[in-house]
Structures are given as structure tokens and as C-alpha cells.
CHARMM internal coordinates of N, CA and C (Angstrom, degrees):
IC EDIT
DIST 1 N 1 CA 1.4543
DIST 1 CA 1 C 1.5272
ANGL 1 N 1 CA 1 C 109.33
DIST 1 C 2 N 1.3001
ANGL 1 CA 1 C 2 N 115.20
DIHE 1 N 1 CA 1 C 2 N 148.71
DIST 2 N 2 CA 1.4550
ANGL 1 C 2 N 2 CA 119.35
DIHE 1 CA 1 C 2 N 2 CA 179.12
DIST 2 CA 2 C 1.5318
ANGL 2 N 2 CA 2 C 110.06
DIHE 1 C 2 N 2 CA 2 C -79.71
DIST 2 C 3 N 1.3020
ANGL 2 CA 2 C 3 N 115.02
DIHE 2 N 2 CA 2 C 3 N 164.70
DIST 3 N 3 CA 1.4665
ANGL 2 C 3 N 3 CA 119.73
DIHE 2 CA 2 C 3 N 3 CA 179.92
DIST 3 CA 3 C 1.5224
ANGL 3 N 3 CA 3 C 111.49
DIHE 2 C 3 N 3 CA 3 C -64.19
DIST 3 C 4 N 1.3171
ANGL 3 CA 3 C 4 N 115.47
DIHE 3 N 3 CA 3 C 4 N -33.48
DIST 4 N 4 CA 1.4655
ANGL 3 C 4 N 4 CA 119.75
DIHE 3 CA 3 C 4 N 4 CA 179.58
DIST 4 CA 4 C 1.5358
ANGL 4 N 4 CA 4 C 110.59
DIHE 3 C 4 N 4 CA 4 C -65.18
DIST 4 C 5 N 1.3032
ANGL 4 CA 4 C 5 N 116.99
DIHE 4 N 4 CA 4 C 5 N -43.33
DIST 5 N 5 CA 1.4613
ANGL 4 C 5 N 5 CA 120.72
DIHE 4 CA 4 C 5 N 5 CA -179.79
DIST 5 CA 5 C 1.5238
ANGL 5 N 5 CA 5 C 110.10
DIHE 4 C 5 N 5 CA 5 C -65.40
DIST 5 C 6 N 1.3192
ANGL 5 CA 5 C 6 N 116.99
DIHE 5 N 5 CA 5 C 6 N -41.86
DIST 6 N 6 CA 1.4643
ANGL 5 C 6 N 6 CA 120.79
DIHE 5 CA 5 C 6 N 6 CA 178.65
DIST 6 CA 6 C 1.5228
ANGL 6 N 6 CA 6 C 110.09
DIHE 5 C 6 N 6 CA 6 C -63.40
DIST 6 C 7 N 1.3359
ANGL 6 CA 6 C 7 N 116.44
DIHE 6 N 6 CA 6 C 7 N -42.66
DIST 7 N 7 CA 1.4611
ANGL 6 C 7 N 7 CA 120.44
DIHE 6 CA 6 C 7 N 7 CA 178.95
DIST 7 CA 7 C 1.5329
ANGL 7 N 7 CA 7 C 111.11
DIHE 6 C 7 N 7 CA 7 C -62.59
DIST 7 C 8 N 1.3456
ANGL 7 CA 7 C 8 N 116.54
DIHE 7 N 7 CA 7 C 8 N -45.33
DIST 8 N 8 CA 1.4621
ANGL 7 C 8 N 8 CA 119.89
DIHE 7 CA 7 C 8 N 8 CA 179.66
DIST 8 CA 8 C 1.5254
ANGL 8 N 8 CA 8 C 111.16
DIHE 7 C 8 N 8 CA 8 C -63.23
DIST 8 C 9 N 1.3294
ANGL 8 CA 8 C 9 N 117.25
DIHE 8 N 8 CA 8 C 9 N -37.56
DIST 9 N 9 CA 1.4520
ANGL 8 C 9 N 9 CA 120.73
DIHE 8 CA 8 C 9 N 9 CA 177.31
DIST 9 CA 9 C 1.5249
ANGL 9 N 9 CA 9 C 110.87
DIHE 8 C 9 N 9 CA 9 C -65.89
DIST 9 C 10 N 1.3187
ANGL 9 CA 9 C 10 N 117.57
DIHE 9 N 9 CA 9 C 10 N -39.66
DIST 10 N 10 CA 1.4650
ANGL 9 C 10 N 10 CA 120.80
DIHE 9 CA 9 C 10 N 10 CA 177.69
DIST 10 CA 10 C 1.5245
ANGL 10 N 10 CA 10 C 110.98
DIHE 9 C 10 N 10 CA 10 C -65.36
DIST 10 C 11 N 1.3135
ANGL 10 CA 10 C 11 N 118.04
DIHE 10 N 10 CA 10 C 11 N -41.52
DIST 11 N 11 CA 1.4595
ANGL 10 C 11 N 11 CA 121.98
DIHE 10 CA 10 C 11 N 11 CA 177.97
DIST 11 CA 11 C 1.5312
ANGL 11 N 11 CA 11 C 110.15
DIHE 10 C 11 N 11 CA 11 C -64.11
DIST 11 C 12 N 1.3215
ANGL 11 CA 11 C 12 N 116.56
DIHE 11 N 11 CA 11 C 12 N -43.54
DIST 12 N 12 CA 1.4591
ANGL 11 C 12 N 12 CA 120.44
DIHE 11 CA 11 C 12 N 12 CA 178.52
DIST 12 CA 12 C 1.5218
ANGL 12 N 12 CA 12 C 111.02
DIHE 11 C 12 N 12 CA 12 C -60.79
DIST 12 C 13 N 1.3245
ANGL 12 CA 12 C 13 N 117.37
DIHE 12 N 12 CA 12 C 13 N -44.77
DIST 13 N 13 CA 1.4691
ANGL 12 C 13 N 13 CA 121.00
DIHE 12 CA 12 C 13 N 13 CA 179.54
DIST 13 CA 13 C 1.5227
ANGL 13 N 13 CA 13 C 110.89
DIHE 12 C 13 N 13 CA 13 C -64.49
DIST 13 C 14 N 1.3357
ANGL 13 CA 13 C 14 N 118.21
DIHE 13 N 13 CA 13 C 14 N -38.15
DIST 14 N 14 CA 1.4602
ANGL 13 C 14 N 14 CA 121.44
DIHE 13 CA 13 C 14 N 14 CA 179.11
DIST 14 CA 14 C 1.5304
ANGL 14 N 14 CA 14 C 110.16
DIHE 13 C 14 N 14 CA 14 C -64.99
DIST 14 C 15 N 1.3405
ANGL 14 CA 14 C 15 N 116.69
DIHE 14 N 14 CA 14 C 15 N -44.94
DIST 15 N 15 CA 1.4675
ANGL 14 C 15 N 15 CA 120.22
DIHE 14 CA 14 C 15 N 15 CA 179.40
DIST 15 CA 15 C 1.5252
ANGL 15 N 15 CA 15 C 110.20
DIHE 14 C 15 N 15 CA 15 C -64.29
DIST 15 C 16 N 1.3272
ANGL 15 CA 15 C 16 N 117.11
DIHE 15 N 15 CA 15 C 16 N -42.81
DIST 16 N 16 CA 1.4552
ANGL 15 C 16 N 16 CA 120.67
DIHE 15 CA 15 C 16 N 16 CA 178.62
DIST 16 CA 16 C 1.5240
ANGL 16 N 16 CA 16 C 110.83
DIHE 15 C 16 N 16 CA 16 C -60.88
DIST 16 C 17 N 1.3218
ANGL 16 CA 16 C 17 N 117.46
DIHE 16 N 16 CA 16 C 17 N -42.16
DIST 17 N 17 CA 1.4569
ANGL 16 C 17 N 17 CA 121.57
DIHE 16 CA 16 C 17 N 17 CA 178.14
DIST 17 CA 17 C 1.5272
ANGL 17 N 17 CA 17 C 110.42
DIHE 16 C 17 N 17 CA 17 C -61.86
DIST 17 C 18 N 1.3190
ANGL 17 CA 17 C 18 N 117.73
DIHE 17 N 17 CA 17 C 18 N -43.78
DIST 18 N 18 CA 1.4640
ANGL 17 C 18 N 18 CA 121.36
DIHE 17 CA 17 C 18 N 18 CA 179.90
DIST 18 CA 18 C 1.5236
ANGL 18 N 18 CA 18 C 110.81
DIHE 17 C 18 N 18 CA 18 C -63.00
DIST 18 C 19 N 1.3287
ANGL 18 CA 18 C 19 N 117.48
DIHE 18 N 18 CA 18 C 19 N -42.91
DIST 19 N 19 CA 1.4629
ANGL 18 C 19 N 19 CA 120.40
DIHE 18 CA 18 C 19 N 19 CA -179.77
DIST 19 CA 19 C 1.5264
ANGL 19 N 19 CA 19 C 111.24
DIHE 18 C 19 N 19 CA 19 C -67.04
DIST 19 C 20 N 1.3291
ANGL 19 CA 19 C 20 N 117.27
DIHE 19 N 19 CA 19 C 20 N -40.21
DIST 20 N 20 CA 1.4548
ANGL 19 C 20 N 20 CA 119.85
DIHE 19 CA 19 C 20 N 20 CA 179.17
DIST 20 CA 20 C 1.5184
ANGL 20 N 20 CA 20 C 110.95
DIHE 19 C 20 N 20 CA 20 C -66.43
DIST 20 C 21 N 1.3254
ANGL 20 CA 20 C 21 N 117.79
DIHE 20 N 20 CA 20 C 21 N -38.46
DIST 21 N 21 CA 1.4609
ANGL 20 C 21 N 21 CA 121.57
DIHE 20 CA 20 C 21 N 21 CA 178.31
DIST 21 CA 21 C 1.5294
ANGL 21 N 21 CA 21 C 109.98
DIHE 20 C 21 N 21 CA 21 C -63.71
DIST 21 C 22 N 1.3302
ANGL 21 CA 21 C 22 N 116.77
DIHE 21 N 21 CA 21 C 22 N -44.57
DIST 22 N 22 CA 1.4598
ANGL 21 C 22 N 22 CA 121.40
DIHE 21 CA 21 C 22 N 22 CA 179.05
DIST 22 CA 22 C 1.5290
ANGL 22 N 22 CA 22 C 110.26
DIHE 21 C 22 N 22 CA 22 C -62.94
DIST 22 C 23 N 1.3223
ANGL 22 CA 22 C 23 N 117.14
DIHE 22 N 22 CA 22 C 23 N -44.25
DIST 23 N 23 CA 1.4567
ANGL 22 C 23 N 23 CA 121.19
DIHE 22 CA 22 C 23 N 23 CA -179.72
DIST 23 CA 23 C 1.5287
ANGL 23 N 23 CA 23 C 110.83
DIHE 22 C 23 N 23 CA 23 C -64.09
DIST 23 C 24 N 1.3191
ANGL 23 CA 23 C 24 N 117.34
DIHE 23 N 23 CA 23 C 24 N -39.95
DIST 24 N 24 CA 1.4652
ANGL 23 C 24 N 24 CA 120.60
DIHE 23 CA 23 C 24 N 24 CA 179.13
DIST 24 CA 24 C 1.5296
ANGL 24 N 24 CA 24 C 111.05
DIHE 23 C 24 N 24 CA 24 C -65.24
DIST 24 C 25 N 1.3208
ANGL 24 CA 24 C 25 N 117.59
DIHE 24 N 24 CA 24 C 25 N -38.90
DIST 25 N 25 CA 1.4706
ANGL 24 C 25 N 25 CA 120.46
DIHE 24 CA 24 C 25 N 25 CA 177.95
DIST 25 CA 25 C 1.5217
ANGL 25 N 25 CA 25 C 111.20
DIHE 24 C 25 N 25 CA 25 C -65.89
DIST 25 C 26 N 1.3143
ANGL 25 CA 25 C 26 N 117.12
DIHE 25 N 25 CA 25 C 26 N -40.95
DIST 26 N 26 CA 1.4689
ANGL 25 C 26 N 26 CA 120.54
DIHE 25 CA 25 C 26 N 26 CA 178.40
DIST 26 CA 26 C 1.5252
ANGL 26 N 26 CA 26 C 111.00
DIHE 25 C 26 N 26 CA 26 C -65.37
DIST 26 C 27 N 1.3139
ANGL 26 CA 26 C 27 N 117.40
DIHE 26 N 26 CA 26 C 27 N -42.45
DIST 27 N 27 CA 1.4611
ANGL 26 C 27 N 27 CA 120.75
DIHE 26 CA 26 C 27 N 27 CA 179.14
DIST 27 CA 27 C 1.5274
ANGL 27 N 27 CA 27 C 110.47
DIHE 26 C 27 N 27 CA 27 C -64.67
DIST 27 C 28 N 1.3248
ANGL 27 CA 27 C 28 N 117.13
DIHE 27 N 27 CA 27 C 28 N -41.32
DIST 28 N 28 CA 1.4641
ANGL 27 C 28 N 28 CA 120.09
DIHE 27 CA 27 C 28 N 28 CA 179.36
DIST 28 CA 28 C 1.5260
ANGL 28 N 28 CA 28 C 110.88
DIHE 27 C 28 N 28 CA 28 C -63.74
DIST 28 C 29 N 1.3260
ANGL 28 CA 28 C 29 N 117.22
DIHE 28 N 28 CA 28 C 29 N -40.66
DIST 29 N 29 CA 1.4605
ANGL 28 C 29 N 29 CA 120.40
DIHE 28 CA 28 C 29 N 29 CA 176.99
DIST 29 CA 29 C 1.5179
ANGL 29 N 29 CA 29 C 112.18
DIHE 28 C 29 N 29 CA 29 C -62.76
DIST 29 C 30 N 1.3294
ANGL 29 CA 29 C 30 N 116.18
DIHE 29 N 29 CA 29 C 30 N -39.12
DIST 30 N 30 CA 1.4579
ANGL 29 C 30 N 30 CA 120.02
DIHE 29 CA 29 C 30 N 30 CA 178.25
DIST 30 CA 30 C 1.5250
ANGL 30 N 30 CA 30 C 110.47
DIHE 29 C 30 N 30 CA 30 C -67.69
DIST 30 C 31 N 1.3228
ANGL 30 CA 30 C 31 N 117.82
DIHE 30 N 30 CA 30 C 31 N -40.57
DIST 31 N 31 CA 1.4618
ANGL 30 C 31 N 31 CA 121.12
DIHE 30 CA 30 C 31 N 31 CA 178.99
DIST 31 CA 31 C 1.5277
ANGL 31 N 31 CA 31 C 111.33
DIHE 30 C 31 N 31 CA 31 C -66.00
DIST 31 C 32 N 1.3224
ANGL 31 CA 31 C 32 N 116.73
DIHE 31 N 31 CA 31 C 32 N -36.55
DIST 32 N 32 CA 1.4627
ANGL 31 C 32 N 32 CA 119.79
DIHE 31 CA 31 C 32 N 32 CA 179.55
DIST 32 CA 32 C 1.5264
ANGL 32 N 32 CA 32 C 111.91
DIHE 31 C 32 N 32 CA 32 C -72.25
DIST 32 C 33 N 1.3040
ANGL 32 CA 32 C 33 N 116.87
DIHE 32 N 32 CA 32 C 33 N -24.82
DIST 33 N 33 CA 1.4653
ANGL 32 C 33 N 33 CA 121.31
DIHE 32 CA 32 C 33 N 33 CA -178.16
DIST 33 CA 33 C 1.5329
ANGL 33 N 33 CA 33 C 111.57
DIHE 32 C 33 N 33 CA 33 C -74.86
DIST 33 C 34 N 1.3214
ANGL 33 CA 33 C 34 N 118.26
DIHE 33 N 33 CA 33 C 34 N -30.84
DIST 34 N 34 CA 1.4571
ANGL 33 C 34 N 34 CA 122.77
DIHE 33 CA 33 C 34 N 34 CA -173.84
DIST 34 CA 34 C 1.5161
ANGL 34 N 34 CA 34 C 115.47
DIHE 33 C 34 N 34 CA 34 C -53.18
DIST 34 C 35 N 1.3367
ANGL 34 CA 34 C 35 N 119.32
DIHE 34 N 34 CA 34 C 35 N -51.70
DIST 35 N 35 CA 1.4636
ANGL 34 C 35 N 35 CA 119.00
DIHE 34 CA 34 C 35 N 35 CA -178.78
DIST 35 CA 35 C 1.5247
ANGL 35 N 35 CA 35 C 113.31
DIHE 34 C 35 N 35 CA 35 C -63.36
DIST 35 C 36 N 1.3209
ANGL 35 CA 35 C 36 N 117.43
DIHE 35 N 35 CA 35 C 36 N -33.41
DIST 36 N 36 CA 1.4570
ANGL 35 C 36 N 36 CA 120.16
DIHE 35 CA 35 C 36 N 36 CA -179.75
DIST 36 CA 36 C 1.5237
ANGL 36 N 36 CA 36 C 111.26
DIHE 35 C 36 N 36 CA 36 C -71.43
DIST 36 C 37 N 1.3168
ANGL 36 CA 36 C 37 N 116.72
DIHE 36 N 36 CA 36 C 37 N -37.13
DIST 37 N 37 CA 1.4603
ANGL 36 C 37 N 37 CA 120.01
DIHE 36 CA 36 C 37 N 37 CA 176.93
DIST 37 CA 37 C 1.5231
ANGL 37 N 37 CA 37 C 109.40
DIHE 36 C 37 N 37 CA 37 C -66.81
DIST 37 C 38 N 1.3341
ANGL 37 CA 37 C 38 N 116.83
DIHE 37 N 37 CA 37 C 38 N -40.04
DIST 38 N 38 CA 1.4664
ANGL 37 C 38 N 38 CA 120.67
DIHE 37 CA 37 C 38 N 38 CA 177.23
DIST 38 CA 38 C 1.5307
ANGL 38 N 38 CA 38 C 110.08
DIHE 37 C 38 N 38 CA 38 C -60.68
DIST 38 C 39 N 1.3321
ANGL 38 CA 38 C 39 N 117.25
DIHE 38 N 38 CA 38 C 39 N -45.59
DIST 39 N 39 CA 1.4685
ANGL 38 C 39 N 39 CA 121.10
DIHE 38 CA 38 C 39 N 39 CA 179.63
DIST 39 CA 39 C 1.5301
ANGL 39 N 39 CA 39 C 110.53
DIHE 38 C 39 N 39 CA 39 C -63.45
DIST 39 C 40 N 1.3203
ANGL 39 CA 39 C 40 N 117.12
DIHE 39 N 39 CA 39 C 40 N -37.61
DIST 40 N 40 CA 1.4611
ANGL 39 C 40 N 40 CA 120.66
DIHE 39 CA 39 C 40 N 40 CA 178.75
DIST 40 CA 40 C 1.5202
ANGL 40 N 40 CA 40 C 111.30
DIHE 39 C 40 N 40 CA 40 C -65.05
DIST 40 C 41 N 1.3417
ANGL 40 CA 40 C 41 N 116.37
DIHE 40 N 40 CA 40 C 41 N -45.63
DIST 41 N 41 CA 1.4624
ANGL 40 C 41 N 41 CA 119.60
DIHE 40 CA 40 C 41 N 41 CA 178.41
DIST 41 CA 41 C 1.5217
ANGL 41 N 41 CA 41 C 111.15
DIHE 40 C 41 N 41 CA 41 C -62.76
DIST 41 C 42 N 1.3260
ANGL 41 CA 41 C 42 N 117.44
DIHE 41 N 41 CA 41 C 42 N -41.88
DIST 42 N 42 CA 1.4709
ANGL 41 C 42 N 42 CA 119.02
DIHE 41 CA 41 C 42 N 42 CA -179.37
DIST 42 CA 42 C 1.5248
ANGL 42 N 42 CA 42 C 111.02
DIHE 41 C 42 N 42 CA 42 C -69.28
DIST 42 C 43 N 1.3313
ANGL 42 CA 42 C 43 N 117.57
DIHE 42 N 42 CA 42 C 43 N -30.23
DIST 43 N 43 CA 1.4611
ANGL 42 C 43 N 43 CA 121.19
DIHE 42 CA 42 C 43 N 43 CA 176.10
DIST 43 CA 43 C 1.5276
ANGL 43 N 43 CA 43 C 110.77
DIHE 42 C 43 N 43 CA 43 C -63.92
DIST 43 C 44 N 1.3310
ANGL 43 CA 43 C 44 N 116.00
DIHE 43 N 43 CA 43 C 44 N -36.71
DIST 44 N 44 CA 1.4599
ANGL 43 C 44 N 44 CA 120.23
DIHE 43 CA 43 C 44 N 44 CA 179.77
DIST 44 CA 44 C 1.5294
ANGL 44 N 44 CA 44 C 113.01
DIHE 43 C 44 N 44 CA 44 C -83.03
DIST 44 C 45 N 1.3294
ANGL 44 CA 44 C 45 N 117.85
DIHE 44 N 44 CA 44 C 45 N 5.42
DIST 45 N 45 CA 1.4441
ANGL 44 C 45 N 45 CA 120.85
DIHE 44 CA 44 C 45 N 45 CA 171.71
DIST 45 CA 45 C 1.5165
ANGL 45 N 45 CA 45 C 116.91
DIHE 44 C 45 N 45 CA 45 C 97.21
DIST 45 C 46 N 1.3169
ANGL 45 CA 45 C 46 N 118.48
DIHE 45 N 45 CA 45 C 46 N 6.67
DIST 46 N 46 CA 1.4592
ANGL 45 C 46 N 46 CA 120.15
DIHE 45 CA 45 C 46 N 46 CA 177.25
DIST 46 CA 46 C 1.5267
ANGL 46 N 46 CA 46 C 109.13
DIHE 45 C 46 N 46 CA 46 C -76.55
DIST 46 C 47 N 1.3355
ANGL 46 CA 46 C 47 N 115.94
DIHE 46 N 46 CA 46 C 47 N 141.64
DIST 47 N 47 CA 1.4675
ANGL 46 C 47 N 47 CA 118.26
DIHE 46 CA 46 C 47 N 47 CA 177.14
DIST 47 CA 47 C 1.5332
ANGL 47 N 47 CA 47 C 109.64
DIHE 46 C 47 N 47 CA 47 C -87.60
DIST 47 C 48 N 1.3325
ANGL 47 CA 47 C 48 N 115.64
DIHE 47 N 47 CA 47 C 48 N 176.16
DIST 48 N 48 CA 1.4565
ANGL 47 C 48 N 48 CA 121.41
DIHE 47 CA 47 C 48 N 48 CA -173.32
DIST 48 CA 48 C 1.5318
ANGL 48 N 48 CA 48 C 112.13
DIHE 47 C 48 N 48 CA 48 C -60.69
DIST 48 C 49 N 1.3189
ANGL 48 CA 48 C 49 N 117.89
DIHE 48 N 48 CA 48 C 49 N -39.36
DIST 49 N 49 CA 1.4622
ANGL 48 C 49 N 49 CA 121.44
DIHE 48 CA 48 C 49 N 49 CA 179.48
DIST 49 CA 49 C 1.5191
ANGL 49 N 49 CA 49 C 112.69
DIHE 48 C 49 N 49 CA 49 C -65.94
DIST 49 C 50 N 1.3378
ANGL 49 CA 49 C 50 N 115.90
DIHE 49 N 49 CA 49 C 50 N -41.73
DIST 50 N 50 CA 1.4708
ANGL 49 C 50 N 50 CA 119.82
DIHE 49 CA 49 C 50 N 50 CA 178.08
DIST 50 CA 50 C 1.5256
ANGL 50 N 50 CA 50 C 111.14
DIHE 49 C 50 N 50 CA 50 C -64.24
DIST 50 C 51 N 1.3110
ANGL 50 CA 50 C 51 N 116.29
DIHE 50 N 50 CA 50 C 51 N -41.46
DIST 51 N 51 CA 1.4629
ANGL 50 C 51 N 51 CA 120.24
DIHE 50 CA 50 C 51 N 51 CA 179.63
DIST 51 CA 51 C 1.5243
ANGL 51 N 51 CA 51 C 110.11
DIHE 50 C 51 N 51 CA 51 C -63.46
DIST 51 C 52 N 1.3224
ANGL 51 CA 51 C 52 N 116.55
DIHE 51 N 51 CA 51 C 52 N -41.18
DIST 52 N 52 CA 1.4583
ANGL 51 C 52 N 52 CA 120.26
DIHE 51 CA 51 C 52 N 52 CA 177.28
DIST 52 CA 52 C 1.5173
ANGL 52 N 52 CA 52 C 112.03
DIHE 51 C 52 N 52 CA 52 C -61.16
DIST 52 C 53 N 1.3329
ANGL 52 CA 52 C 53 N 116.29
DIHE 52 N 52 CA 52 C 53 N -42.93
DIST 53 N 53 CA 1.4666
ANGL 52 C 53 N 53 CA 119.79
DIHE 52 CA 52 C 53 N 53 CA 178.00
DIST 53 CA 53 C 1.5285
ANGL 53 N 53 CA 53 C 111.58
DIHE 52 C 53 N 53 CA 53 C -65.47
DIST 53 C 54 N 1.3254
ANGL 53 CA 53 C 54 N 117.56
DIHE 53 N 53 CA 53 C 54 N -36.84
DIST 54 N 54 CA 1.4698
ANGL 53 C 54 N 54 CA 120.32
DIHE 53 CA 53 C 54 N 54 CA 176.93
DIST 54 CA 54 C 1.5227
ANGL 54 N 54 CA 54 C 111.25
DIHE 53 C 54 N 54 CA 54 C -64.41
DIST 54 C 55 N 1.3371
ANGL 54 CA 54 C 55 N 117.24
DIHE 54 N 54 CA 54 C 55 N -41.89
DIST 55 N 55 CA 1.4631
ANGL 54 C 55 N 55 CA 120.52
DIHE 54 CA 54 C 55 N 55 CA 177.84
DIST 55 CA 55 C 1.5298
ANGL 55 N 55 CA 55 C 110.53
DIHE 54 C 55 N 55 CA 55 C -64.14
DIST 55 C 56 N 1.3254
ANGL 55 CA 55 C 56 N 117.22
DIHE 55 N 55 CA 55 C 56 N -44.22
DIST 56 N 56 CA 1.4677
ANGL 55 C 56 N 56 CA 120.64
DIHE 55 CA 55 C 56 N 56 CA 179.66
DIST 56 CA 56 C 1.5271
ANGL 56 N 56 CA 56 C 110.56
DIHE 55 C 56 N 56 CA 56 C -64.23
DIST 56 C 57 N 1.3274
ANGL 56 CA 56 C 57 N 117.25
DIHE 56 N 56 CA 56 C 57 N -40.29
DIST 57 N 57 CA 1.4648
ANGL 56 C 57 N 57 CA 120.16
DIHE 56 CA 56 C 57 N 57 CA 177.77
DIST 57 CA 57 C 1.5244
ANGL 57 N 57 CA 57 C 110.84
DIHE 56 C 57 N 57 CA 57 C -63.91
DIST 57 C 58 N 1.3248
ANGL 57 CA 57 C 58 N 116.98
DIHE 57 N 57 CA 57 C 58 N -39.07
DIST 58 N 58 CA 1.4611
ANGL 57 C 58 N 58 CA 120.14
DIHE 57 CA 57 C 58 N 58 CA 178.17
DIST 58 CA 58 C 1.5172
ANGL 58 N 58 CA 58 C 112.59
DIHE 57 C 58 N 58 CA 58 C -65.22
DIST 58 C 59 N 1.3364
ANGL 58 CA 58 C 59 N 116.89
DIHE 58 N 58 CA 58 C 59 N -44.57
DIST 59 N 59 CA 1.4617
ANGL 58 C 59 N 59 CA 120.04
DIHE 58 CA 58 C 59 N 59 CA 178.53
DIST 59 CA 59 C 1.5230
ANGL 59 N 59 CA 59 C 110.92
DIHE 58 C 59 N 59 CA 59 C -67.33
DIST 59 C 60 N 1.3358
ANGL 59 CA 59 C 60 N 116.44
DIHE 59 N 59 CA 59 C 60 N -39.37
DIST 60 N 60 CA 1.4599
ANGL 59 C 60 N 60 CA 119.69
DIHE 59 CA 59 C 60 N 60 CA 179.08
DIST 60 CA 60 C 1.5205
ANGL 60 N 60 CA 60 C 112.71
DIHE 59 C 60 N 60 CA 60 C -64.66
DIST 60 C 61 N 1.3296
ANGL 60 CA 60 C 61 N 116.52
DIHE 60 N 60 CA 60 C 61 N -42.28
DIST 61 N 61 CA 1.4636
ANGL 60 C 61 N 61 CA 118.59
DIHE 60 CA 60 C 61 N 61 CA 179.07
DIST 61 CA 61 C 1.5223
ANGL 61 N 61 CA 61 C 111.04
DIHE 60 C 61 N 61 CA 61 C -68.57
DIST 61 C 62 N 1.3207
ANGL 61 CA 61 C 62 N 117.35
DIHE 61 N 61 CA 61 C 62 N -35.12
DIST 62 N 62 CA 1.4668
ANGL 61 C 62 N 62 CA 119.57
DIHE 61 CA 61 C 62 N 62 CA 175.57
DIST 62 CA 62 C 1.5173
ANGL 62 N 62 CA 62 C 110.97
DIHE 61 C 62 N 62 CA 62 C -64.06
DIST 62 C 63 N 1.3323
ANGL 62 CA 62 C 63 N 116.19
DIHE 62 N 62 CA 62 C 63 N -40.05
DIST 63 N 63 CA 1.4644
ANGL 62 C 63 N 63 CA 120.01
DIHE 62 CA 62 C 63 N 63 CA 179.06
DIST 63 CA 63 C 1.5252
ANGL 63 N 63 CA 63 C 110.67
DIHE 62 C 63 N 63 CA 63 C -64.64
DIST 63 C 64 N 1.3045
ANGL 63 CA 63 C 64 N 116.81
DIHE 63 N 63 CA 63 C 64 N -45.40
DIST 64 N 64 CA 1.4577
ANGL 63 C 64 N 64 CA 120.67
DIHE 63 CA 63 C 64 N 64 CA -177.14
DIST 64 CA 64 C 1.5280
ANGL 64 N 64 CA 64 C 111.87
DIHE 63 C 64 N 64 CA 64 C -70.20
DIST 64 C 65 N 1.3271
ANGL 64 CA 64 C 65 N 116.26
DIHE 64 N 64 CA 64 C 65 N -56.55
DIST 65 N 65 CA 1.4608
ANGL 64 C 65 N 65 CA 119.34
DIHE 64 CA 64 C 65 N 65 CA -175.07
DIST 65 CA 65 C 1.5248
ANGL 65 N 65 CA 65 C 112.07
DIHE 64 C 65 N 65 CA 65 C -73.77
DIST 65 C 66 N 1.3288
ANGL 65 CA 65 C 66 N 117.58
DIHE 65 N 65 CA 65 C 66 N -29.59
DIST 66 N 66 CA 1.4662
ANGL 65 C 66 N 66 CA 119.73
DIHE 65 CA 65 C 66 N 66 CA 175.68
DIST 66 CA 66 C 1.5128
ANGL 66 N 66 CA 66 C 111.77
DIHE 65 C 66 N 66 CA 66 C -64.49
DIST 66 C 67 N 1.3250
ANGL 66 CA 66 C 67 N 116.24
DIHE 66 N 66 CA 66 C 67 N -37.62
DIST 67 N 67 CA 1.4652
ANGL 66 C 67 N 67 CA 120.24
DIHE 66 CA 66 C 67 N 67 CA 177.63
DIST 67 CA 67 C 1.5199
ANGL 67 N 67 CA 67 C 110.72
DIHE 66 C 67 N 67 CA 67 C -66.86
DIST 67 C 68 N 1.3168
ANGL 67 CA 67 C 68 N 116.73
DIHE 67 N 67 CA 67 C 68 N -43.01
DIST 68 N 68 CA 1.4699
ANGL 67 C 68 N 68 CA 120.43
DIHE 67 CA 67 C 68 N 68 CA -178.55
DIST 68 CA 68 C 1.5271
ANGL 68 N 68 CA 68 C 110.59
DIHE 67 C 68 N 68 CA 68 C -67.83
DIST 68 C 69 N 1.3116
ANGL 68 CA 68 C 69 N 117.01
DIHE 68 N 68 CA 68 C 69 N -48.96
DIST 69 N 69 CA 1.4669
ANGL 68 C 69 N 69 CA 120.48
DIHE 68 CA 68 C 69 N 69 CA -178.98
DIST 69 CA 69 C 1.5310
ANGL 69 N 69 CA 69 C 110.57
DIHE 68 C 69 N 69 CA 69 C -65.93
DIST 69 C 70 N 1.3350
ANGL 69 CA 69 C 70 N 116.50
DIHE 69 N 69 CA 69 C 70 N -37.50
DIST 70 N 70 CA 1.4594
ANGL 69 C 70 N 70 CA 119.69
DIHE 69 CA 69 C 70 N 70 CA 177.94
DIST 70 CA 70 C 1.5142
ANGL 70 N 70 CA 70 C 112.63
DIHE 69 C 70 N 70 CA 70 C -62.73
DIST 70 C 71 N 1.3281
ANGL 70 CA 70 C 71 N 116.62
DIHE 70 N 70 CA 70 C 71 N -37.83
DIST 71 N 71 CA 1.4727
ANGL 70 C 71 N 71 CA 118.94
DIHE 70 CA 70 C 71 N 71 CA 179.15
DIST 71 CA 71 C 1.5243
ANGL 71 N 71 CA 71 C 110.95
DIHE 70 C 71 N 71 CA 71 C -68.11
DIST 71 C 72 N 1.3386
ANGL 71 CA 71 C 72 N 116.87
DIHE 71 N 71 CA 71 C 72 N -35.32
DIST 72 N 72 CA 1.4781
ANGL 71 C 72 N 72 CA 118.94
DIHE 71 CA 71 C 72 N 72 CA 175.90
DIST 72 CA 72 C 1.5289
ANGL 72 N 72 CA 72 C 111.43
DIHE 71 C 72 N 72 CA 72 C -70.22
DIST 72 C 73 N 1.3195
ANGL 72 CA 72 C 73 N 116.65
DIHE 72 N 72 CA 72 C 73 N -35.75
DIST 73 N 73 CA 1.4648
ANGL 72 C 73 N 73 CA 119.89
DIHE 72 CA 72 C 73 N 73 CA -178.84
DIST 73 CA 73 C 1.5190
ANGL 73 N 73 CA 73 C 111.76
DIHE 72 C 73 N 73 CA 73 C -69.37
DIST 73 C 74 N 1.3334
ANGL 73 CA 73 C 74 N 117.33
DIHE 73 N 73 CA 73 C 74 N -27.00
DIST 74 N 74 CA 1.4653
ANGL 73 C 74 N 74 CA 121.02
DIHE 73 CA 73 C 74 N 74 CA -178.91
DIST 74 CA 74 C 1.5226
ANGL 74 N 74 CA 74 C 113.09
DIHE 73 C 74 N 74 CA 74 C -80.21
DIST 74 C 75 N 1.3006
ANGL 74 CA 74 C 75 N 117.77
DIHE 74 N 74 CA 74 C 75 N -6.59
DIST 75 N 75 CA 1.4740
ANGL 74 C 75 N 75 CA 119.83
DIHE 74 CA 74 C 75 N 75 CA -178.89
DIST 75 CA 75 C 1.4977
ANGL 75 N 75 CA 75 C 111.49
DIHE 74 C 75 N 75 CA 75 C -79.40
END
COOR INIT
IC SEED 1 N 1 CA 1 C
IC BUILD
């Protein structure tokens, strides 16, 4: 392989590592947030079923609107 190809491969691996690290930090923050949101909802008097429906509604709206907004952002 030429030096240019090796360099481009190293740059690609570095960028991939940075993106994976960022994604892992975001996922960890989201996972850590879940129990606190559950405690907050239960503090305000929501029962377990209502909290579950709120979580499902949040994930569903993220799936729907994230797909729509993402398609506009890619244009």
C-alpha cells in the first residue's frame, strides 16, 4: 500500500474512533437519565403504566420526528 492510502486509513480510523466515543458518551448520558426521569414522574403521582406510556410516546416521537428532520437535514 502507498503512504497516502495508509495515511487515509489512519485518518478514517481516528475519525471513526472519535465518533464512536461521542456516541457512547451520549448513550451513557441517556441511560443515566432514565431512572431520574422515572423518579420524577412517580414523585408527581404518575403510576407505573402512565410512566411506561410516557416513555413509549417519547421514543415514538423521537423515531418519527427524528426521521423527518434527519431527511431534511441531509438535503
